[in-house]
N, C-alpha and C positions, 0 to 999 in steps of 0.2 A: 674501544667499547666492544665487548663481546656480544655475540648473538643472543646468548641467554639473558644478559643484562638488558639488552634492547627489548626483548620480548617481555621481560618483567616490567620495564618502564611503560611499554605500550599497554600492557594489561592494567597497570595502575591508572594510566591516563583514561582508558575506556571506562573503568569502574569509578572514577573520581566523583565522590559525593553522590553516588546513586544507590538507592536501595533496590532490593530484588523486585519489589512491586513496581517501582518507577522504571526500571530496566525492562521488565516484562511489558509494561504499557508501551514503552518506546519501540520494542521489537514488534509487538502486535500492530501498532499503528503503521510502522514501516512496511510490514507485510501487506496489510490491507490497502494502504495507499499505493503500494507498488503494483497492485492488481487493478487499478483504475483502467477502465477500457478505452482510454484515450492516450495514445502514445505521446510521450514527451512531457507530460504534466507531472508525474510522480516525483521526480528529483527536486524540482522547485517547490512543490507542495510539501514534501518531507522537510526540506530545509526551512521553509517558512514556519511550519508547525513546530519544529524542534526549537527554533528561536523564540517563537511566541509562547510556548509552554515550558521553556527551559528544559528541554529533553536533551539527551545525549545525541549530538549531531552525527558522530561517526557510527553509532549503533543503529540509528534510524535509517541512515543511508545504506549501511551494510545489509539490513533486512530488506530494504527497497530493492537493491541490486540482486539480492539472492532470489527474489520472486519474479524478477523481470521476465524469465521465460514463461512463467505461468500467466503473466499479463497477456502475452500474445495468444496463448491457447484459450484464455477466458473471454476474449472479445466477442466471438460468435455466440457462445452461450449467454452472455450478458445482453447482447443485442436481441436474441430470441426471447429471453425472459422479459426484457423491457418491452418488446413488441406485444407480448402476451398480457403484461400488466397494464400497459397504456397504449392500446392500439390507436394508430392515427388513421382515421377514415379516408382522408383525401390523398394518401400516399400509396404508390404502387411499389411492389417489391423491386429492388434494384438488382439488375444483372448486367453482365458485360454488354450484351446486345442493346439493352435499353439505354445504357450510358452513352453509346455512340450516337443515339438518335434523340437526345434530349438537350435542352439548353443548359448552359453552365449554372444559371440561377436555380433551375429546377433540380439539378444534380446537387448543388450546395444545400438546398433546402432539404432534400431527401436524406443526405448524409447527416445534416444537423439534427434532424428529427431522430434518426437512428442513434446518434451519439447521445442525445438527451434520454432516450429510452434505455440505452445501455447504462448510463450514469444512474438512472433511477433504480435499475436492477442491482447495480453494484452497491448503491447506498443501502438498500434493504438487506442485502446479504452481508455487507461489511460490518454493520453495527453489531449484530449478534456474534459475528466471527471475532471481532476485536475483544468483546467481553469474554468469550470463551478462551481465546488465546491468552489473554491477560491472566485469567485465573489459572490456567494450566502452566504457563511459563512462570508465574509467581511461585507456585508450588515447587516447580523444578529448580528455580534459581535460589530458593531459600536453602537448598541442599548444598550449594556451592560455598565452601568455607569462607572465602574472601568476601563474598557478598553478604553472608550471614554476619560477619564481623562488622561490615559497614552499616548494616541495619541495626545492630546492637549499639553502635556508636551514636546513631541518630536518636 
């Protein structure tokens, strides 16, 4: 089997039974979920969502992995935005010196509150981002001849 035929078969497998709009939604969800500010969750969440919604699993995981560097860079902005949206009155800012002089329970509680605040910020940002990305990607993917043919066949 030649490299060209393998690439062609892979391309057919990726596009199998998927319209431009459905592929756009898949890619948008993969990008948004890939930016969740909690490391380790996106891969499992993308897989579960792809199976539950019958989305293209390789495409959603590819989008998830493509934005993984952005996930790390967005943790601090999401934590700050979440802290601004839902300030926790009884928590103190965490820093390295404070972590050395606190109990493990207090540290876990502080980190948990920060993670919840970051997830709230991510949720508020990701919903409009998915809608916007889906619209833009649908427009772009309808211009791909192979996908346009798949959409016409549906």
